[in-house]
N, C-alpha and C positions, 0 to 999 in steps of 0.2 A: 613236530612243530606245534602240537597242541599242548604245550607246557604252560602252566599257570604262572602269571606274573614274572616272566623271564625276560621281557623286553623293556627297554628304557623308553619312556614316552616324554614328549615335550609338553610344555604347559598348555599347548593348544589342543592336544588330543588325549590327555590322560583320563579325563572324565568320560569320554566316549569309550576308551579302552576298559575302564571299570564297568561301564554299562554292559559292554560285551561280555566281560567276565561274569558279571551277575547273571546274565542270561544263560551262559554256559553252565554255571553251577546250578541254577534253578531248573535246567533241563533234566536233571535227575540222573545223568550218566555217571555211573560209578567211576569210570576211567578218569573223568574230569576231577571228581572229588578226591580220588587217590592222588592224582597229580598235584592238587592243591596241598594235600597233607605232606607230600614229598617236598614241596617248596618250603613249607613251614619248618620241616626238619632241617633242611639245608641252611635255614636262617637262624638256627639255634633254638627253635621251639619244638624240640624233640618230644618232650612229655606231652605238650598240648597236641602235637600232631598225632601221637599214638592214642590219646584220649578221643580225639575226633574220629580217627580212623576206625575204632571199634564201636563207635556209637551207632544207634539205629540210623537207617538212611535219612529219615525225616530230621532227626536231631543233628546229624552231620551236616545236612544242607543248611539248617538254621544257623548253626555255628559259623559255617563258612560264609554265609551271607552277612552275618554280623561282623565278621572280620573285614569284608569288603566295605561295609558301611563305616567302620572305624578308620579305614584307609582314606575313604572319601572325605571325612570331616577332619582328618589330620590327627586323630587320636592315636593312630598306629602308623609308623613309618618304617618301611623296610629299606635297609641300606644295601647298596650294590656290593 
């Protein structure tokens, strides 16, 4: 159940959900970051996913947090 961005959220709770995701990614747990990379690969971002996956822990976290930021401001939208 600890999969990244796999649930659909209503307009009333998606920002809270992104905040929770941001906290999870910033926790530094490799398992969470790997799950996020898996999510990206499933959504067609295979090359990006692999680049992030092999980056240093700090760089991987920074990139994943920037993806969350892009989702929050609407610059990046993942389709179900």
